[in-house]
C-alpha positions in Angstrom: 85.9 -50.9 -11.1 83.2 -52.8 -12.9 80.0 -50.5 -12.8 77.6 -52.5 -15.3 77.2 -55.5 -16.4 75.5 -57.9 -19.3 74.8 -61.4 -19.1 74.3 -62.4 -22.9 72.3 -65.8 -23.7 76.0 -67.4 -24.6 77.0 -66.8 -21.0 79.8 -64.2 -22.4 79.7 -60.7 -20.9 79.9 -56.9 -21.5 81.6 -55.3 -19.0 81.3 -51.2 -18.4 83.8 -49.7 -15.9 84.3 -46.4 -14.3 87.2 -45.4 -16.5 84.3 -45.5 -19.4 85.7 -48.8 -20.9 83.2 -51.3 -22.6 85.0 -54.7 -22.9 83.2 -58.2 -24.0 84.5 -61.1 -21.9 84.2 -64.4 -22.9 85.1 -68.3 -21.7 85.6 -70.0 -18.3 87.8 -67.4 -17.4 86.2 -64.9 -18.8 89.3 -63.5 -21.2 88.7 -59.9 -22.9 88.0 -60.2 -26.6 87.1 -56.7 -27.3 87.0 -53.5 -26.0 86.4 -49.6 -26.8 87.2 -46.5 -24.5 84.3 -44.1 -24.3 83.9 -40.7 -22.8 82.9 -40.6 -19.2 82.2 -43.7 -16.9 79.8 -46.1 -17.7 76.4 -45.8 -15.8 74.2 -48.7 -17.6 74.3 -51.4 -20.1 71.0 -52.4 -21.7 70.5 -55.3 -24.8 67.8 -54.1 -27.5 65.0 -56.3 -28.8 66.4 -59.8 -30.1 70.0 -59.1 -28.6 71.6 -58.0 -31.5 72.1 -54.4 -30.1 72.9 -53.0 -26.7 73.1 -49.3 -25.2 75.4 -48.0 -23.1 74.8 -44.8 -20.9 77.8 -42.7 -19.5 77.8 -40.0 -16.5 78.8 -37.5 -19.1 75.0 -37.7 -20.5 75.7 -39.6 -23.7 73.8 -42.8 -25.2 75.8 -45.5 -27.1 74.2 -48.2 -29.2 76.6 -51.0 -30.2 75.9 -54.1 -32.3 77.4 -57.5 -30.7 79.0 -58.7 -33.8 80.9 -55.6 -35.0 81.6 -54.4 -31.3 81.8 -50.6 -32.4 80.3 -47.8 -30.9 78.2 -45.2 -32.2 76.4 -41.9 -30.2 73.3 -41.7 -30.6 72.6 -39.3 -28.1 74.3 -36.4 -25.7 73.3 -33.7 -23.6 74.7 -31.4 -21.2 75.8 -33.4 -17.9 76.3 -30.0 -15.5 74.2 -26.9 -14.3 73.1 -24.5 -17.3 74.2 -21.2 -15.4 72.9 -18.7 -18.8 70.8 -18.7 -21.5 70.9 -15.9 -24.2 67.9 -15.2 -27.0 69.2 -13.3 -30.1 
């Protein structure tokens, strides 16, 4: 299902799903124009600056940066998503 939405100034939508899909939808019937599969369920979508980029967060502790024009993902931050049980120092 849909887990995150971003309404653009043009009236289009960027939709994130629990299956890890980020989709750009447009028109009166919100037809899918572009979509990308990411790792983990989408938890948040946030615009950046004047609206030329947006960030997407996942439940796998990853943050992606997208540009609206290219709609291509770039992984910019990642972290462990589960508990740490052991640490070894040399």
